[in-house]
C-alpha positions as CSV (number, residue, x, y, z in Angstrom):
1,M,0.0,0.0,0.0
2,A,1.5,3.3,-1.1
3,V,1.7,6.2,1.4
4,I,1.2,9.6,-0.2
5,T,1.6,12.9,1.7
6,L,0.1,16.2,0.5
7,L,1.4,19.6,1.1
8,T,-0.2,22.6,-0.6
9,D,-1.0,26.3,-0.5
10,F,-4.6,25.5,-1.5
11,G,-6.1,26.3,1.9
12,D,-9.1,24.5,3.6
13,K,-11.9,26.7,2.3
14,D,-12.1,25.5,-1.3
15,Y,-12.7,22.3,-3.1
16,Y,-9.2,22.0,-4.6
17,V,-7.8,19.5,-2.0
18,G,-10.9,17.3,-2.1
19,L,-10.9,17.1,-5.9
20,F,-7.2,16.2,-5.9
21,K,-7.6,13.5,-3.2
22,G,-10.5,12.1,-5.1
23,D,-8.4,11.8,-8.3
24,L,-5.6,10.1,-6.3
25,Y,-7.9,7.6,-4.8
26,A,-9.5,6.9,-8.1
27,S,-6.2,6.2,-9.7
28,S,-4.6,4.4,-6.7
29,P,-7.5,3.0,-4.6
30,S,-5.3,1.2,-2.0
31,A,-3.2,4.3,-1.3
32,K,-3.0,5.8,2.2
33,I,-3.2,9.6,1.8
34,V,-1.9,11.8,4.6
35,D,-2.3,15.6,4.8
36,I,0.8,17.4,6.0
37,S,-0.7,20.9,5.6
38,H,-2.9,22.9,3.2
39,S,-2.3,26.1,5.0
40,I,1.0,27.1,3.5
41,P,0.8,30.9,2.7
42,P,0.0,31.3,-1.0
43,Y,3.1,31.0,-3.2
44,D,5.4,30.7,-0.2
45,I,7.8,27.9,-1.2
46,V,10.2,28.7,1.6
47,T,7.6,27.9,4.3
48,G,6.4,24.9,2.4
49,A,9.9,23.6,2.0
50,F,10.6,24.1,5.7
51,F,7.6,22.0,6.5
52,L,8.5,19.1,4.2
53,K,12.2,19.2,4.9
54,N,11.5,18.5,8.6
55,V,8.8,15.9,8.3
56,Y,9.5,13.7,5.2
57,A,11.9,11.3,6.9
58,H,9.3,10.5,9.6
59,Y,7.3,8.5,7.0
60,P,8.2,5.0,5.8
61,K,10.8,4.6,3.1
62,G,9.2,4.7,-0.3
63,T,6.6,7.3,0.7
64,I,5.5,9.6,-2.1
65,H,5.6,13.3,-1.0
66,I,3.5,15.6,-3.2
67,A,4.1,19.3,-2.8
68,R,1.8,21.7,-4.7
69,V,2.9,25.1,-3.7
70,Y,3.1,28.1,-6.1
71,E,1.9,26.2,-9.2
72,Q,1.5,28.3,-12.4
73,G,-0.9,26.0,-14.3
74,L,-0.8,23.4,-17.0
75,G,1.7,24.2,-19.7
76,K,3.2,27.1,-17.7
77,Q,5.7,25.2,-15.5
78,K,7.6,22.0,-15.6
79,L,6.7,19.2,-13.2
80,L,9.5,17.3,-11.5
81,A,9.7,13.9,-9.8
82,A,12.7,13.0,-7.6
83,K,14.1,10.1,-5.6
84,Y,16.0,11.2,-2.6
85,Q,17.1,9.0,0.4
86,N,14.6,6.3,-0.8
87,Y,11.7,8.7,-0.8
88,Y,9.8,10.0,-3.8
89,F,8.9,13.7,-4.3
90,I,6.7,15.3,-6.9
91,A,6.6,19.1,-7.2
92,P,6.5,22.0,-9.7
93,D,9.8,23.3,-11.0
94,N,10.0,26.5,-8.9
95,G,13.0,25.7,-6.6
96,F,10.8,24.0,-3.9
97,L,12.7,20.7,-4.0
98,T,16.1,22.3,-3.9
99,L,15.1,23.9,-0.6
100,V,14.1,20.5,0.8
101,F,17.2,18.6,-0.2
102,D,20.6,18.9,1.5
103,E,22.3,17.3,-1.4
104,K,21.7,16.2,-5.0
105,P,18.9,13.6,-5.2
106,D,19.6,10.1,-6.5
107,L,17.5,11.0,-9.6
108,I,15.4,14.0,-10.7
109,V,13.1,13.7,-13.7
110,E,11.2,16.2,-15.8
111,I,7.8,14.7,-16.3
112,D,6.9,14.3,-19.9
113,M,3.9,16.5,-20.4
114,K,3.8,16.3,-24.2
115,Q,3.3,12.7,-25.2
116,A,0.6,11.8,-22.7
117,K,-1.5,14.9,-23.5
118,L,-3.5,14.7,-20.3
119,N,-6.1,17.4,-19.5
120,T,-5.2,18.5,-16.0
121,L,-2.3,18.8,-13.7
122,E,-4.1,16.4,-11.4
123,E,-3.9,13.7,-14.1
124,Y,-0.2,14.2,-14.4
125,Y,0.4,13.8,-10.7
126,C,-1.8,10.7,-10.7
127,R,0.2,9.3,-13.6
128,V,3.5,9.7,-11.7
129,V,2.0,8.2,-8.5
130,K,0.7,5.1,-10.4
131,E,4.2,4.6,-12.0
132,I,5.9,4.8,-8.6
133,T,3.2,2.6,-6.9
134,F,3.1,-0.2,-9.4
135,N,6.7,-0.1,-10.9
136,N,8.7,1.6,-8.2
137,N,10.1,3.8,-10.9
138,I,10.1,7.4,-12.1
139,G,12.5,7.1,-15.0
140,S,9.9,5.9,-17.5
141,I,7.6,8.9,-17.1
142,G,10.1,11.6,-18.0
143,I,13.7,12.5,-18.7
144,A,16.5,12.7,-16.2
145,T,17.5,16.3,-15.9
146,S,19.9,18.7,-14.2
147,D,18.1,21.7,-15.7
148,Y,15.7,23.0,-13.0
149,V,15.1,26.0,-10.9
150,E,17.4,26.2,-7.8
151,K,16.9,28.2,-4.7
152,R,19.1,28.6,-1.6
153,A,17.7,28.7,1.9
154,M,18.6,31.7,4.0
155,M,21.4,30.5,6.4
156,P,22.5,32.1,9.7
157,V,25.7,34.0,9.8
158,L,28.3,33.0,12.3
159,Q,30.6,35.6,13.7
160,E,33.2,35.7,16.4
161,D,30.8,36.4,19.3
162,K,27.4,36.1,17.7
163,I,25.0,34.3,15.4
164,I,22.8,36.3,13.1
165,G,19.7,34.5,11.9
166,N,16.1,35.2,10.9
167,V,12.6,34.3,11.8
168,I,11.5,31.8,9.2
169,Y,8.1,30.8,10.5
170,V,5.5,31.8,13.1
171,D,3.4,28.8,14.3
172,N,-0.2,28.6,15.4
173,F,0.7,29.6,19.0
174,G,2.7,32.7,17.9
175,N,6.1,31.1,18.6
176,A,8.7,32.7,16.3
177,I,10.9,30.0,14.9
178,T,14.3,31.0,13.5
179,N,16.8,29.4,11.2
180,I,19.4,29.1,14.0
181,H,19.9,25.4,14.8
182,V,21.3,24.1,18.0
183,D,24.3,22.6,16.1
184,E,25.5,26.2,15.5
185,I,25.7,26.9,19.2
186,K,28.2,24.0,19.8
187,R,30.9,26.0,18.0
188,F,30.9,28.7,20.7
189,D,32.4,28.8,24.2
190,K,30.0,27.0,26.5
191,N,31.1,29.2,29.4
192,K,29.8,32.4,27.9
193,Q,26.3,33.7,28.6
194,M,23.9,33.7,25.7
195,R,21.5,36.5,25.1
196,I,18.9,36.6,22.3
197,N,18.6,40.0,20.7
198,Y,15.4,40.4,18.5
199,R,15.4,44.2,18.2
200,K,18.1,46.8,18.8
201,Y,17.4,47.1,22.6
202,D,15.2,44.1,23.2
203,F,16.6,40.9,24.6
204,I,15.6,37.5,26.0
205,D,18.1,36.0,28.4
206,R,15.9,33.0,29.5
207,M,17.0,29.9,27.6
208,V,14.9,27.0,28.8
209,E,13.8,23.6,27.8
210,N,10.0,23.9,28.3
211,Y,7.5,26.7,28.0
212,T,6.4,26.2,31.6
213,D,9.9,26.7,32.9
214,V,9.0,30.4,33.2
215,P,5.8,31.9,34.7
216,Q,2.8,32.5,32.4
217,T,3.1,35.6,30.1
218,Y,7.0,35.6,30.5
219,S,9.1,35.5,27.4
220,L,11.6,32.7,26.8
221,A,13.9,31.2,24.2
222,R,14.2,27.4,23.6
223,F,15.4,24.9,21.0
224,N,12.3,23.1,19.7
225,S,12.0,19.4,18.8
226,L,13.5,20.1,15.4
227,G,16.5,21.8,17.0
228,Y,15.6,25.3,15.9
229,L,15.7,28.3,18.2
230,E,12.3,29.8,18.8
231,L,11.2,32.8,20.8
232,C,8.1,32.3,22.8
233,I,5.8,33.6,25.6
234,N,4.4,31.0,28.0
235,C,0.7,31.0,27.3
236,G,1.0,34.0,25.0
237,N,1.6,35.0,21.4
238,A,5.3,36.0,21.0
239,A,4.9,37.2,17.5
240,D,2.2,39.7,18.5
241,L,3.5,40.8,21.8
242,L,7.2,41.0,20.8
243,G,6.4,42.4,17.3
244,L,8.0,39.5,15.4
245,T,7.3,38.6,11.8
246,K,8.8,36.3,9.2
247,G,12.1,37.6,8.0
248,D,13.0,39.6,11.1
249,A,16.6,39.4,12.3
250,V,17.4,37.6,15.5
251,Q,20.9,37.5,17.1
252,I,22.5,35.2,19.7
253,L,25.1,37.1,21.5
254,F,27.9,35.3,23.5
255,E,29.2,37.4,26.3
């Protein structure tokens, strides 16, 4: 039984997700379809890639991950399929996959959208899924390529006494998640005090493990389960109360 995950910027208000899932079940009735999220902000491949990058490996090997974020329509954009670390990925050619992968995939294929002459994008996705499900193969439904859009993720800057990063996502609780990973901290002197600077004169000096390690309404910083630094308020919305939005600079100072 194939496991298929869906990640889109379609939202939950419209019929688009239901239509696509119906087509997938019609073409692969025994498939198990799992929704990762359909609330990616429209056209936001950076947030979408952040989601998929951090969850894809939690599924069984051979899972088919479909990412439909910032699609431009049939005939306006290439469709790619890739095999990476024994997982399969299908996404438009807009740089999304290069933000997910840490290295070159085992194989990346441009889906042949000329010979089949299907009517909708959904039909092309279903065709790729069927080929993977029944033949464990993507090579026969397109041409191996190295000509695709590439994007680079925004990386933190490491200096002598500080790390400069950015807020990359604000979650449902208002926690501001940054691109600073715990592995970066290991390069600095453990005996120095860390302070988190999120505006010119605003700091957080409480680095804790759990939200409840500080009283309610107090601000804190912690490394989340993915290892990324996040700025939070216990039982409060840090993004609103601290004035943090995606893209804002955050610094860790070692003093």
